[in-house]
N, CA, C and O atoms as a MOPAC input file, in Angstrom:
PM7 MOZYME 1SCF
protein

 N      5.41200 1    10.01700 1    -3.25400 1
 C      6.26300 1     9.38000 1    -2.53000 1
 C      7.36200 1     9.19100 1    -3.40900 1
 O      7.35900 1     8.33500 1    -4.29400 1
 N      8.42100 1    10.06800 1    -3.15800 1
 C      9.82700 1     9.96200 1    -3.62300 1
 C     10.26300 1     8.91200 1    -2.55600 1
 O      9.74400 1     8.56400 1    -1.49500 1
 N     11.45800 1     8.50900 1    -3.23900 1
 C     12.50400 1     8.03300 1    -2.42700 1
 C     14.20600 1     8.47600 1    -3.35400 1
 O     14.08700 1     8.92600 1    -4.49400 1
 N     15.57100 1     8.31400 1    -2.80200 1
 C     16.30700 1     9.31000 1    -3.10000 1
 C     16.85500 1     7.92600 1    -4.22600 1
 O     16.42300 1     6.90200 1    -4.75700 1
 N     18.38500 1     8.95800 1    -4.08400 1
 C     19.23000 1     7.17300 1    -4.24900 1
 C     20.29200 1     7.70600 1    -4.33500 1
 O     20.26600 1     8.90100 1    -4.63000 1
 N     21.24900 1     7.23700 1    -4.17900 1
 C     22.47600 1     6.58500 1    -3.17100 1
 C     23.08500 1     7.35300 1    -2.86600 1
 O     23.41200 1     8.38700 1    -3.44800 1
 N     23.56200 1     6.62000 1    -1.02100 1
 C     23.72700 1     8.52800 1    -0.48600 1
 C     24.44200 1     7.83600 1     0.45000 1
 O     24.62100 1     8.64000 1     1.36500 1
 N     25.10800 1     6.47300 1     0.81900 1
 C     26.22200 1     6.30100 1     1.82400 1
 C     26.59300 1     4.55600 1     0.70300 1
 O     26.14900 1     4.01800 1    -0.31200 1
 N     27.56200 1     4.32700 1     1.66200 1
 C     28.64100 1     3.02100 1     1.26600 1
 C     27.39100 1     1.84700 1     1.74400 1
 O     27.82600 1     0.70100 1     1.63200 1
 N     26.72300 1     1.87500 1     1.97600 1
 C     25.22900 1     0.31500 1     2.29600 1
 C     24.84200 1     0.98800 1     1.08100 1
 O     25.38500 1     0.29700 1     0.21800 1
 N     24.20300 1     1.96100 1     0.46800 1
 C     23.50300 1     2.14000 1    -0.88800 1
 C     24.69900 1     1.09400 1    -1.80800 1
 O     24.36800 1    -0.00500 1    -2.25200 1
 N     25.93100 1     1.60800 1    -1.95700 1
 C     26.43800 1     1.07800 1    -3.35500 1
 C     26.85500 1    -0.60100 1    -3.10600 1
 O     27.29400 1    -1.51800 1    -3.80000 1
 N     26.41200 1    -0.38600 1    -1.60200 1
 C     26.58500 1    -2.26200 1    -1.93100 1
 C     25.08700 1    -3.21400 1    -2.29500 1
 O     24.88800 1    -4.41700 1    -2.46400 1
 N     24.43400 1    -2.31200 1    -2.30800 1
 C     22.95600 1    -2.84900 1    -2.89200 1
 C     22.85000 1    -2.90700 1    -4.51100 1
 O     22.38000 1    -3.78600 1    -5.23300 1
 N     23.36900 1    -1.83500 1    -4.78300 1
 C     23.14000 1    -1.44900 1    -5.54700 1
 C     24.67800 1    -2.68600 1    -6.23600 1
 O     24.05800 1    -3.17400 1    -7.18100 1
 N     25.61500 1    -3.13600 1    -6.28000 1
 C     26.25800 1    -4.07100 1    -6.82500 1
 C     25.81200 1    -5.47300 1    -6.28400 1
 O     26.45500 1    -6.45600 1    -6.65400 1
 N     24.82700 1    -5.61600 1    -5.49100 1
 C     24.45400 1    -7.29200 1    -4.87200 1
 C     23.70600 1    -7.38300 1    -5.90700 1
 O     22.58000 1    -7.11500 1    -5.48800 1
 N     23.61500 1    -7.70900 1    -7.57500 1
 C     23.27600 1    -8.00300 1    -8.18900 1
 C     22.58000 1   -10.03400 1    -8.98200 1
 O     22.52000 1   -10.85500 1    -9.89800 1
 N     22.32400 1    -9.70100 1    -7.85800 1
 C     21.94700 1   -11.89800 1    -7.84800 1
 C     20.05600 1   -11.63600 1    -7.60700 1
 O     19.14100 1   -11.00400 1    -7.08100 1
 N     20.59700 1   -12.95200 1    -8.68200 1
 C     18.61900 1   -12.35000 1    -9.22600 1
 C     18.03800 1   -13.10000 1    -8.11800 1
 O     18.54500 1   -14.16300 1    -7.75900 1
 N     16.80500 1   -12.51800 1    -7.44600 1
 C     16.06300 1   -13.69200 1    -6.61300 1
 C     15.16000 1   -13.50500 1    -6.93700 1
 O     14.97000 1   -12.53200 1    -7.66700 1
 N     14.22400 1   -14.26900 1    -6.59600 1
 C     12.73800 1   -14.58100 1    -7.27400 1
 C     11.47400 1   -13.49500 1    -6.69300 1
 O     10.58400 1   -14.21300 1    -6.23800 1
 N     11.32600 1   -12.91100 1    -6.63900 1
 C      9.85600 1   -12.31400 1    -6.87700 1
 C      8.79200 1   -12.78500 1    -6.67500 1
 O      8.33300 1   -13.63900 1    -7.43400 1
 N      8.02500 1   -12.26800 1    -5.41900 1
 C      7.26300 1   -13.30600 1    -4.74900 1
 C      5.60500 1   -12.60300 1    -5.57900 1
 O      4.57400 1   -13.24900 1    -5.39400 1
 N      5.57100 1   -11.73000 1    -6.15200 1
 C      4.10000 1   -10.93700 1    -6.85200 1
 C      4.00700 1   -11.66300 1    -8.02000 1
 O      2.97000 1   -11.44600 1    -8.64800 1
 N      5.16200 1   -12.86600 1    -8.75300 1
 C      4.47300 1   -12.98100 1    -9.93100 1
 C      5.28800 1   -14.22700 1   -10.41000 1
 O      6.47600 1   -13.98900 1   -10.63000 1
 N      4.70300 1   -16.02200 1   -10.69300 1
 C      5.19500 1   -16.81000 1   -10.48300 1
 C      6.83400 1   -17.07400 1   -12.06800 1
 O      6.92000 1   -16.67600 1   -13.23000 1
 N      7.59100 1   -17.75600 1   -11.33400 1
 C      8.87600 1   -16.26600 1   -12.79100 1
 C     10.20500 1   -16.20100 1   -12.41400 1
 O     11.28700 1   -16.78600 1   -12.37700 1
 N      9.31100 1   -14.75700 1   -12.03800 1
 C      9.84600 1   -13.62500 1   -12.64700 1
 C     11.08700 1   -13.63600 1   -11.21200 1
 O     11.04100 1   -14.29200 1   -10.17100 1
 N     11.90400 1   -12.85200 1   -11.58800 1
 C     13.45000 1   -12.68100 1   -10.40100 1
 C     13.66500 1   -10.71500 1   -10.68500 1
 O     13.38500 1   -10.00200 1   -11.64900 1
 N     14.23100 1   -10.43900 1    -9.43500 1
 C     14.68500 1    -9.47700 1    -9.15200 1
 C     15.88600 1    -9.12800 1    -8.32500 1
 O     16.11800 1    -9.66500 1    -7.24200 1
 N     16.92100 1    -7.87300 1    -9.07800 1
 C     17.75600 1    -7.59500 1    -8.40800 1
 C     18.09800 1    -7.99000 1    -7.26300 1
 O     16.99900 1    -7.75100 1    -6.76200 1
 N     18.81900 1    -8.48500 1    -6.22000 1
 C     18.99800 1    -8.93900 1    -4.95500 1
 C     19.14500 1    -7.83800 1    -3.92400 1
 O     18.50400 1    -7.70900 1    -2.88000 1
 N     20.41800 1    -6.82200 1    -4.56700 1
 C     19.55600 1    -6.02100 1    -3.51900 1
 C     19.06400 1    -5.01600 1    -3.62000 1
 O     19.16600 1    -4.17600 1    -2.72500 1
 N     18.33900 1    -4.78500 1    -4.80900 1
 C     17.10500 1    -3.96700 1    -4.45900 1
 C     15.66000 1    -4.17100 1    -4.10700 1
 O     14.74800 1    -3.39900 1    -3.81300 1
 N     15.73200 1    -5.09300 1    -4.19900 1
 C     14.55400 1    -5.81000 1    -3.45500 1
 C     15.18700 1    -6.47500 1    -1.65300 1
 O     14.36500 1    -6.86800 1    -0.82600 1
 N     16.63100 1    -6.47100 1    -1.37800 1
 C     16.85400 1    -5.90800 1    -0.17800 1
 C     17.16700 1    -5.10900 1     0.36800 1
 O     17.64500 1    -5.24200 1     1.49400 1
 N     16.98000 1    -3.68100 1    -0.37300 1
 C     16.83300 1    -2.33100 1     0.05200 1
 C     15.18100 1    -2.24200 1     0.18500 1
 O     14.58300 1    -2.22100 1     1.26100 1
 N     14.64500 1    -2.20000 1    -0.96300 1
 C     13.12300 1    -2.21300 1    -0.93800 1
 C     12.38100 1    -2.68300 1     1.00800 1
 O     11.67600 1    -2.22200 1     1.90500 1
 N     13.40200 1    -4.15900 1     0.55200 1
 C     12.51600 1    -4.86100 1     2.15600 1
 C     12.62300 1    -4.08400 1     3.46200 1
 O     11.73000 1    -4.27200 1     4.28800 1
 N     13.36000 1    -3.44700 1     3.67700 1
 C     14.40100 1    -2.48200 1     4.64500 1
 C     12.85100 1    -1.16400 1     4.80500 1
 O     12.47500 1    -0.62000 1     5.84400 1
 N     12.41800 1    -1.03900 1     3.75900 1
 C     11.56600 1     0.49200 1     3.86800 1
 C     10.06400 1     0.04900 1     3.88300 1
 O      9.04900 1     0.73900 1     3.98700 1
 N     10.23500 1    -1.42900 1     3.73600 1
 C      8.90700 1    -1.34100 1     2.52700 1
 C      7.24200 1    -1.47200 1     4.19800 1
 O      6.13000 1    -0.97600 1     4.01600 1
 N      7.66100 1    -2.25000 1     5.58500 1
 C      6.53300 1    -1.79700 1     6.45300 1
 C      6.26500 1    -0.54100 1     6.83200 1
 O      5.19300 1    -0.11500 1     7.26200 1
 N      7.39200 1     0.11500 1     6.64200 1
 C      7.58500 1     2.00800 1     7.03900 1
 C      6.53300 1     2.65500 1     5.43300 1
 O      5.80500 1     3.63800 1     5.57600 1
 N      6.62200 1     2.03100 1     4.23100 1
 C      5.99000 1     2.33100 1     3.69600 1
 C      4.28600 1     2.43100 1     3.12700 1
 O      3.37300 1     3.16400 1     2.74700 1
 N      4.85000 1     0.70600 1     3.50300 1
 C      2.80500 1     0.77100 1     3.80400 1
 C      2.54400 1     1.39300 1     4.53800 1
 O      2.47900 1     2.55700 1     4.14500 1
 N      2.24700 1     1.21000 1     5.87900 1
 C      1.83800 1     1.60300 1     6.71300 1
 C      1.86600 1     3.87700 1     6.65200 1
 O      1.49400 1     4.39200 1     7.70600 1
 N      2.15300 1     4.57400 1     5.84300 1
 C      2.35300 1     5.71300 1     5.17400 1
 C      1.48000 1     5.67600 1     4.92200 1
 O      0.57200 1     6.14200 1     5.61000 1
 N      1.29200 1     5.01200 1     3.63300 1
 C      1.03200 1     4.42500 1     2.33100 1
 C     -0.92500 1     4.80400 1     3.03700 1
 O     -1.54800 1     5.86100 1     2.93200 1
 N     -1.44400 1     3.30200 1     3.79000 1
 C     -2.25300 1     3.40800 1     4.11400 1
 C     -3.34600 1     4.04500 1     4.99700 1
 O     -4.57100 1     3.96500 1     5.09100 1
 N     -2.11500 1     4.86900 1     5.73800 1
 C     -2.48300 1     6.31600 1     6.89900 1
 C     -2.87000 1     7.16800 1     6.04400 1
 O     -3.79500 1     7.88100 1     6.43500 1
 N     -2.34500 1     7.42500 1     4.60800 1
 C     -2.45600 1     8.80700 1     4.03400 1
 C     -3.78400 1     8.43900 1     3.44600 1
 O     -4.67500 1     9.28800 1     3.46700 1
 N     -3.95100 1     7.55400 1     3.05400 1
 C     -4.94200 1     6.78600 1     1.77900 1
 C     -6.73900 1     6.86900 1     2.96700 1
 O     -7.92400 1     7.07800 1     2.70700 1
 N     -6.09400 1     6.62600 1     3.99600 1
 C     -7.66100 1     6.37100 1     5.01900 1
 C     -8.14700 1     7.96600 1     5.17600 1
 O     -9.24900 1     8.51100 1     5.11100 1
 N     -6.65500 1     8.49300 1     5.43900 1
 C     -7.48500 1    10.10800 1     5.23100 1
 C     -7.30500 1    10.88800 1     4.25400 1
 O     -7.38000 1    12.09400 1     4.48900 1
 N     -6.90800 1    10.26400 1     2.36200 1
 C     -7.17000 1    10.81700 1     1.84600 1
 C     -7.28300 1    10.21000 1     0.54900 1
 O     -6.51000 1    10.14200 1    -0.40600 1
 N     -8.70300 1     9.69100 1     0.81100 1
 C     -9.86700 1     8.06700 1     0.02300 1
 C     -9.09600 1     8.68400 1    -1.36400 1
 O     -8.03200 1     8.22000 1    -1.77400 1
 N     -9.78700 1     9.76300 1    -1.98600 1
 C     -9.62800 1    10.20300 1    -3.16600 1
 C     -8.07600 1    10.69100 1    -4.05700 1
 O     -7.95600 1    11.22500 1    -5.15900 1
 N     -7.37400 1    10.39600 1    -3.38800 1
 C     -6.56400 1    10.90700 1    -4.07400 1
 C     -5.81700 1     9.81100 1    -4.81800 1
 O     -5.98700 1     8.59900 1    -4.68600 1
 N     -4.91700 1    10.46600 1    -5.66300 1
 C     -4.02900 1     9.55800 1    -6.34500 1
 C     -2.92500 1     9.56700 1    -5.73000 1
 O     -2.55900 1    10.38900 1    -4.88900 1
 N     -2.25000 1     8.47700 1    -6.20600 1
 C     -0.78300 1     8.97400 1    -5.14400 1
 C      0.68300 1     7.94600 1    -6.16000 1
 O      0.65700 1     6.72600 1    -6.32300 1
 N      1.50500 1     8.64400 1    -6.54300 1
 C      2.37200 1     8.95600 1    -7.29700 1
 C      4.03900 1     8.51200 1    -6.81200 1
 O      4.57500 1     9.02600 1    -5.83100 1
 N      4.58300 1     7.68000 1    -7.51700 1
 C      6.16600 1     7.39000 1    -6.69800 1
 C      7.53100 1     7.42600 1    -8.11200 1
 O      7.71100 1     7.08800 1    -9.28200 1
 N      7.95500 1     7.84400 1    -7.38200 1
 C      8.67800 1     8.56800 1    -8.20400 1
 C     10.52700 1     8.34400 1    -6.61000 1
 O     10.68300 1     8.34100 1    -5.38900 1
 N     11.49900 1     8.19500 1    -8.08100 1
 C     12.48900 1     8.06200 1    -7.56500 1
 C     14.14100 1     8.33400 1    -8.66000 1
 O     14.30600 1     8.04300 1    -9.84500 1
 N     14.90700 1     8.83500 1    -7.89600 1
 C     16.27300 1     8.97500 1    -8.71400 1
 C     17.39800 1     7.45200 1    -8.33500 1
 O     17.45400 1     6.84100 1    -7.26800 1
 N     18.18400 1     7.17700 1    -9.61800 1
 C     18.60700 1     6.24600 1    -9.83700 1
 C     18.44700 1     4.79500 1    -8.57800 1
 O     17.77600 1     3.91900 1    -9.12400 1
 N     18.70200 1     4.53400 1    -7.70700 1
 C     18.90900 1     3.56200 1    -6.82800 1
 C     17.03700 1     3.42500 1    -6.76600 1
 O     16.43500 1     2.41400 1    -7.12700 1
 N     16.10600 1     5.18800 1    -6.01400 1
 C     15.25400 1     5.32000 1    -5.51800 1
 C     14.34500 1     5.17900 1    -6.69400 1
 O     13.13200 1     5.02400 1    -6.54900 1
 N     15.14000 1     5.25300 1    -8.27600 1
 C     14.08200 1     4.84700 1    -8.92700 1
 C     13.38400 1     3.30000 1    -8.63700 1
 O     12.23300 1     2.94700 1    -8.38200 1
 N     14.49100 1     2.67300 1    -8.78500 1
 C     14.40200 1     0.96800 1    -8.60100 1
 C     13.74900 1     0.14100 1    -7.59600 1
 O     13.17000 1    -0.92700 1    -7.79400 1
 N     13.95000 1     0.91500 1    -6.21600 1
 C     13.28100 1     0.98000 1    -5.50300 1
 C     11.80000 1     0.93500 1    -5.71500 1
 O     11.06000 1    -0.04900 1    -5.71600 1
 N     11.39000 1     2.75500 1    -5.97300 1
 C      9.51400 1     2.54600 1    -6.25100 1
 C      9.41900 1     2.09200 1    -7.38300 1
 O      8.69900 1     2.84100 1    -8.04300 1
 N     10.01300 1     0.67100 1    -8.35300 1
 C      9.80600 1     0.46400 1    -9.22400 1
 C      8.65800 1    -1.09900 1    -8.43700 1
 O      7.59500 1    -1.70000 1    -8.59500 1
 N      9.62800 1    -1.05300 1    -7.76800 1
 C      9.26700 1    -2.46500 1    -6.97300 1
 C      8.08900 1    -1.89900 1    -5.56100 1
 O      7.74300 1    -2.76000 1    -4.75200 1
 N      7.79400 1    -1.08000 1    -5.46900 1
 C      6.50900 1    -0.42500 1    -4.67400 1
 C      6.08000 1    -0.06400 1    -4.82300 1
 O      5.23800 1     0.36700 1    -4.03500 1
 N      6.16600 1     0.26800 1    -6.36500 1
 C      4.79200 1     0.11400 1    -7.61500 1
 C      4.36600 1    -1.30200 1    -7.31400 1
 O      3.18900 1    -1.57200 1    -7.07500 1
 N      4.93400 1    -1.83500 1    -7.32100 1
 C      4.08600 1    -3.04800 1    -7.36700 1
 C      3.15700 1    -3.97600 1    -5.91500 1
 O      2.10300 1    -4.56800 1    -5.68100 1
 N      4.28000 1    -3.61000 1    -5.35200 1
 C      3.94100 1    -3.97300 1    -3.98400 1
 C      3.11100 1    -3.65900 1    -3.72400 1
 O      2.22700 1    -4.50400 1    -3.57800 1
 N      2.78700 1    -2.20200 1    -3.47400 1
 C      1.25400 1    -1.56600 1    -3.02700 1
 C     -0.04000 1    -1.80800 1    -4.60300 1
 O     -1.26400 1    -1.68500 1    -4.64100 1
 N      0.83200 1    -2.12900 1    -5.53700 1
 C     -1.34700 1    -2.13900 1    -5.89100 1
 C     -1.37600 1    -4.23000 1    -5.53300 1
 O     -2.20300 1    -4.97200 1    -6.06300 1
 N     -0.20100 1    -4.74000 1    -4.49300 1
 C     -0.67200 1    -6.09000 1    -4.38100 1
 C     -2.36400 1    -5.83000 1    -3.38400 1
 O     -3.06500 1    -6.80000 1    -3.09600 1

């Protein structure tokens, strides 16, 4: 799976929303607020598609990658999918 980098004004707003927010999968951890919000907006679709594909291809490896904003989101995504 690949997530693209910033390509529009809302993406750039997410980039500069740098307030730290709590991260639900780690006690005392924080995450960049804009990146967390951006990932939350695609999380359901990613989970749905990954579940569908892993059911169809149970022995396949899943790789996540991204550029710029997408790189930040794939870091959050990898942790989310590991839960």
